[in-house]
N, C-alpha and C positions, 0 to 999 in steps of 0.2 A: 504494499499499500503506500505511495508516494507521500512524502510529507508536505504539510501546507506550509506555506511562506512564513506563517507566523512561529511554525515548529522549528522552523531553519534559525528564523533569528532568535529564538529562545536558546538553542543550540550553541549559536555561535556567541552570545551572550554569555551564557555558561562555560565555555571553553575559555574566552577571553577572562572570566574572573578567576578562573582555577589557575591559568598562566600567571595573573597578577599575584595571587595567593602564594603560588610556588616561588617566584622572585622573592615576594616580601618575606618569607620564611627563610630564604637565603640570606638576607640580610643581616640576620641576627649571626654574627660571624666570629668563629674564634679562630686567629689566624692560626697556621700550623707553625710548628715549633721554630723558635728563631734562631739566626744564626748564633755561632760561639760568640760569646761576650766577656769581658772581662769585669769581674767583681768589686770594680773601685774605680774612682775617677780616670779619666784618659791622662796621658803624659802630654803636654805640648799640642799639638795639632796632629796626633794621632787618632782622633776620632771627636764624636760628641757625647761628652759625659751627660748622663741622665739621673736625675734626681726624682724618687718615688715617694711622697711624703702620704702615709696611709690616715694621718691624724686619728680621728675618732673612731676609725676601723680597726686600730690596734695594728700591730706590726711595724711600727716604729717608722725608719726613714731608711730606703735603700737607694743605694749609688752603683751605678755600673757604666760601662764604657762601650759604645756603639764605635767599634772601629771601623776607619775608613772616612768617607763621604756619604753618609745616608741622605738620599734626595729629599725626605721629608722627614717632618718633626715624628710622624707615625712610623717612619722607618726607622728612626734613631730610638724611640721606645721600644721597638720589636728587636732591633738590632742588640740593644743593651740586654736582650733576654727576658724581656716582660711579655707575659700573655696578653692580648688585649680583644674585649668582647665590644661590638658596637651594639646600637640600638636596633629594633626591628624596623624602625620606621626608617632611620637614616643610615644604618649599617655604619661602618668603619670611620664615616663622616661626623659621627658624635661618639667619643667615648664613653663606655659604660662601665665596664670593669677594665680592671688591672689586677693581674694574677688572679683573678676569682673574686675580686672583692669590689664593691659590695656585693654580697651573696644575691644569690636569684631569690631567695626569700624576702630579702629586704627592697630589691629592687629588679622587677623582673625584666628590664631593658627593652620595654615596649616602646616608648616615647623619652623625650630626654628629660631626666630626672630634674627634682624641686631644687630651685636656686640655693636652698640649705645644704643640699647633699649631692654636689656633681664634683668631676674631676675638673679643676681649674689647670689651665696650661699656660707656662712661665718660660723666659728666655732670661740668660745672663750672658754677657759678652765674654765672660770667662771667669776663672777663679777668684773669688771675692767680690765679683761685681754684683751690683743690685739686682734684684729679679724686676723684671719688666711683665705685666700681664699680655697675653698674646692676643693681637687683634685679628689674626687668621687661625684658622682651623689646623690641627697637626698634619693632616692631608695637604695642606696647602703651603705650609711655611718649610723653606730650607734652610735648615739648619749650617751653620759652617764650622769644619773641623776646629776644635778649641773652644767651641762657644758649650754652653751649660743647657740643658732642656730641663725644665721643672714641671712635675704633675703634683697636685695638692688636694686631697679629697677632702669636702667641707662646702664652706658657705662662700669660697672664692679668696682666700688668704693665701698668700705667696708658701711655698715651701718653709717648713722651720727650721732649716738650717741654710747659713750662707753657701753659695755657690762654691763648690769645691774646685 
């Protein structure tokens, strides 16, 4: 029995909806294992130092080195050995978790988290330099070797240590 135009239209609509759902589900991304990194600040211009301050999540502050010249702040974070999860809505354009924090129970990573509980993104021109809040997303910023990238969980405060 041939299908009517309405039935064909409904099937196409459902097929399109299914395609969008599959793409959206794929946007909650946990990147594959990052490259080898140094568990300390970089030396000179050997790479980009990355600081992750877990703040109220517990876990203190971790410092690592993304060797070489990572193309983006996100690449530096991953190259320093941190795992990153984006949000369902924005993918890795919006960092929701670093090394599994915050947990899925406290933030399901569907959309952007509240202004009081998110990963803020910072830069410092080198060791001892002041932190500057990033005006670009981590996927759009290109850190230079010898600089420091900072991530701090909470309400937008800079990492709790001086740029190493």
